[in-house]
GUPASE-192151 format. One record per residue: x, y, z of N, C-alpha, C in turn; residue in one letter; residue number from 1. Coordinates in Angstrom, 1 decimal, always signed. Layout:
X/Y/Z/X/Y/Z/X/Y/Z/A/NUM
...
This chain:
+0.8/-1.2/+0.0/+0.0/+0.0/+0.0/+0.9/+1.3/+0.0/M/1
+1.9/+1.3/+0.9/+2.7/+2.4/+1.0/+3.6/+2.6/-0.3/Y/2
+3.8/+1.5/-1.0/+4.6/+1.6/-2.2/+3.8/+2.4/-3.3/F/3
+2.5/+2.2/-3.4/+1.7/+2.9/-4.3/+1.5/+4.4/-4.0/Y/4
+1.4/+4.6/-2.7/+1.3/+6.0/-2.2/+2.6/+6.8/-2.5/I/5
+3.7/+6.1/-2.3/+5.0/+6.7/-2.6/+5.2/+6.9/-4.1/G/6
+4.7/+6.0/-4.9/+4.8/+6.1/-6.4/+4.0/+7.3/-6.9/A/7
+2.8/+7.4/-6.4/+2.0/+8.5/-6.8/+2.6/+9.9/-6.4/V/8
+3.0/+9.9/-5.2/+3.6/+11.1/-4.6/+4.9/+11.5/-5.4/F/9
+5.7/+10.5/-5.8/+6.9/+10.7/-6.6/+6.6/+11.2/-8.0/G/10
+5.6/+10.7/-8.6/+5.2/+11.1/-9.9/+4.7/+12.5/-9.9/I/11
+3.9/+12.8/-8.8/+3.4/+14.2/-8.6/+4.6/+15.2/-8.5/F/12
+5.5/+14.9/-7.6/+6.7/+15.8/-7.5/+7.5/+15.9/-8.7/L/13
+7.7/+14.8/-9.4/+8.5/+14.9/-10.6/+7.8/+15.7/-11.7/L/14
+6.5/+15.5/-11.8/+5.7/+16.3/-12.8/+5.7/+17.8/-12.5/S/15
+5.7/+18.1/-11.2/+5.7/+19.6/-10.9/+7.1/+20.1/-11.2/K/16
+8.2/+19.3/-11.0/+9.5/+19.8/-11.3/+9.7/+20.0/-12.8/L/17
+9.2/+19.0/-13.6/+9.2/+19.1/-15.1/+8.4/+20.3/-15.6/V/18
+7.2/+20.5/-14.9/+6.4/+21.7/-15.3/+7.1/+23.0/-15.0/E/19
+7.8/+23.1/-13.9/+8.4/+24.3/-13.5/+9.6/+24.6/-14.4/L/20
+10.4/+23.6/-14.8/+11.6/+23.8/-15.6/+11.3/+23.9/-17.1/I/21
+10.5/+23.0/-17.6/+10.4/+23.0/-19.1/+9.1/+23.7/-19.7/L/22
+8.1/+23.8/-18.9/+6.8/+24.3/-19.5/+6.3/+25.5/-18.8/F/23
+7.2/+26.5/-18.6/+6.7/+27.7/-17.9/+5.7/+28.5/-18.7/R/24
+5.9/+28.6/-20.0/+5.1/+29.6/-20.8/+4.0/+28.9/-21.6/K/25
+3.6/+27.7/-21.2/+2.6/+26.9/-21.9/+1.3/+27.1/-21.1/V/26
+0.2/+27.0/-21.8/-1.1/+27.1/-21.1/-1.3/+26.0/-20.1/D/27
-2.1/+26.3/-19.0/-2.2/+25.3/-17.9/-2.7/+23.9/-18.3/P/28
-3.7/+23.7/-19.1/-4.1/+22.3/-19.4/-3.1/+21.6/-20.1/P/29
-2.4/+22.2/-21.1/-1.4/+21.5/-21.9/-0.2/+21.3/-21.0/K/30
+0.1/+22.2/-20.1/+1.3/+22.1/-19.2/+1.1/+20.9/-18.3/K/31
+0.0/+20.7/-17.8/-0.2/+19.5/-16.9/-0.2/+18.2/-17.6/Q/32
-0.7/+18.2/-18.8/-0.7/+16.9/-19.6/+0.8/+16.6/-20.0/I/33
+1.5/+17.5/-20.5/+2.8/+17.3/-21.0/+3.8/+17.0/-19.9/F/34
+3.7/+17.7/-18.7/+4.6/+17.4/-17.6/+4.3/+16.1/-17.0/S/35
+3.1/+15.7/-16.9/+2.8/+14.4/-16.3/+3.2/+13.2/-17.2/T/36
+3.1/+13.4/-18.5/+3.5/+12.4/-19.5/+5.0/+12.3/-19.4/T/37
+5.8/+13.4/-19.4/+7.2/+13.3/-19.3/+7.7/+12.8/-18.0/L/38
+7.0/+13.1/-16.9/+7.3/+12.5/-15.6/+7.2/+11.0/-15.6/A/39
+6.1/+10.5/-16.2/+6.0/+9.0/-16.3/+7.1/+8.4/-17.1/F/40
+7.5/+9.0/-18.2/+8.7/+8.5/-19.0/+9.9/+8.5/-18.2/V/41
+10.2/+9.6/-17.5/+11.4/+9.7/-16.7/+11.4/+8.7/-15.5/F/42
+10.3/+8.5/-14.9/+10.2/+7.6/-13.8/+10.3/+6.2/-14.3/A/43
+9.9/+5.9/-15.5/+10.0/+4.5/-16.0/+11.5/+4.2/-16.3/S/44
+12.2/+5.2/-16.9/+13.6/+5.0/-17.2/+14.4/+4.8/-15.9/I/45
+14.1/+5.7/-14.9/+14.9/+5.6/-13.6/+14.5/+4.3/-12.9/I/46
+13.2/+3.9/-13.0/+12.8/+2.7/-12.3/+13.4/+1.4/-13.0/G/47
+13.6/+1.5/-14.3/+14.2/+0.3/-14.9/+15.6/+0.1/-14.4/A/48
+16.4/+1.2/-14.2/+17.7/+1.0/-13.6/+17.6/+0.5/-12.2/Y/49
+16.6/+0.9/-11.5/+16.5/+0.4/-10.1/+16.1/-1.0/-10.0/G/50
+15.4/-1.5/-11.0/+14.9/-2.9/-11.0/+15.9/-3.9/-11.7/L/51
+17.0/-3.3/-12.2/+17.9/-4.2/-12.9/+18.5/-5.2/-12.0/A/52
+18.7/-6.4/-12.5/+19.2/-7.5/-11.6/+20.7/-7.6/-11.7/D/53
+21.4/-6.7/-11.2/+22.9/-6.7/-11.1/+23.5/-6.8/-12.5/E/54
+22.9/-6.4/-13.5/+23.5/-6.4/-14.8/+24.3/-5.2/-15.1/G/55
+25.4/-5.4/-15.9/+26.2/-4.2/-16.2/+25.7/-3.4/-17.3/E/56
+25.9/-2.1/-17.2/+25.4/-1.2/-18.3/+26.3/-1.4/-19.5/F/57
+25.8/-1.7/-20.7/+26.6/-1.9/-21.8/+26.2/-1.0/-22.9/T/58
+25.8/+0.2/-22.6/+25.3/+1.2/-23.5/+26.3/+1.8/-24.3/G/59
């Protein structure tokens, strides 16, 4: 249960950070949609590194 609360809170904070940095001059409805979408993409990428099973990065 706490995992889901933390995940929602983390996405909320990350979307507000993206909104503040990247979308300052965009209209509010578009700003919220774009920042939340980018926050989910960033969280997925960061989460993939966190869930990696001790594999080495070969990028």
